[in-house]
C-alpha positions as CSV (number, residue, x, y, z in Angstrom):
1,M,0.0,0.0,0.0
2,E,1.4,3.4,-1.0
3,I,1.3,6.2,1.5
4,S,0.8,9.7,0.2
5,S,3.3,12.5,1.0
6,E,0.6,14.3,3.0
7,A,0.1,11.2,5.1
8,Q,3.8,10.7,5.6
9,A,4.1,14.3,6.8
10,M,1.3,13.8,9.3
11,I,2.9,10.6,10.6
12,L,6.2,12.4,10.9
13,R,4.5,15.2,12.9
14,L,2.9,12.6,15.2
15,E,6.4,11.1,15.8
16,E,7.8,14.6,16.6
17,I,5.0,15.2,19.1
18,K,5.6,11.8,20.7
19,A,9.3,12.6,21.1
20,M,8.7,15.9,22.8
21,D,9.4,16.4,26.5
22,L,5.9,17.3,27.7
23,T,7.0,18.0,31.3
24,E,8.3,21.4,30.2
25,K,5.0,22.4,28.4
26,T,2.2,24.4,29.9
27,K,-1.2,23.0,30.4
28,S,-2.6,25.0,27.4
29,E,0.3,23.8,25.1
30,K,-0.4,20.2,26.1
31,K,-4.1,20.7,25.3
32,E,-3.2,22.1,21.9
33,L,-0.9,19.2,21.2
34,R,-3.6,16.7,22.2
35,A,-6.1,18.4,19.8
36,E,-3.5,18.3,17.0
37,V,-2.8,14.6,17.6
38,K,-6.5,13.9,17.6
39,M,-7.1,15.8,14.4
40,I,-4.1,14.2,12.6
41,K,-5.3,10.7,13.6
42,S,-8.8,11.4,12.4
43,D,-7.5,12.7,9.1
44,L,-5.3,9.6,8.7
45,K,-8.2,7.4,9.4
46,A,-10.4,9.2,7.0
47,E,-7.7,9.0,4.3
48,N,-7.3,5.3,4.9
49,L,-11.1,4.7,4.5
50,N,-11.2,6.7,1.3
51,S,-8.3,4.9,-0.2
52,S,-9.8,1.4,0.3
53,G,-12.0,1.9,-2.8
54,G,-14.0,-1.3,-2.0
55,L,-17.7,-1.9,-1.9
56,Y,-18.9,-3.5,1.3
57,I,-22.4,-4.9,1.7
58,S,-23.9,-6.8,4.7
59,V,-24.8,-10.5,4.5
60,G,-28.5,-9.5,4.7
61,A,-28.2,-7.1,1.8
62,A,-26.4,-9.8,-0.2
63,I,-29.2,-12.3,0.5
64,L,-31.8,-9.7,-0.5
65,I,-30.1,-9.0,-3.8
66,V,-29.8,-12.7,-4.6
67,L,-33.5,-13.2,-3.8
68,L,-34.5,-10.3,-6.0
69,L,-32.4,-11.6,-8.8
70,I,-34.0,-15.0,-8.5
71,L,-37.5,-13.5,-8.5
72,L,-36.8,-11.2,-11.5
73,L,-35.1,-13.7,-13.7
């Protein structure tokens, strides 16, 4: 699976944040970093879902489609 340059940059930023010494940060700075990490993770998750490109149907939907095909044909 190929990772886009944007995703690589986000992963690099997550690693930078993880390597930081948070004991020297103020409470507000820590809060900003947590929000940034949360946003990056949600962006990466959304990008991963969009890149799958597959079609997923439930078992019930598959059975319904098969029954409709049998009735119509």
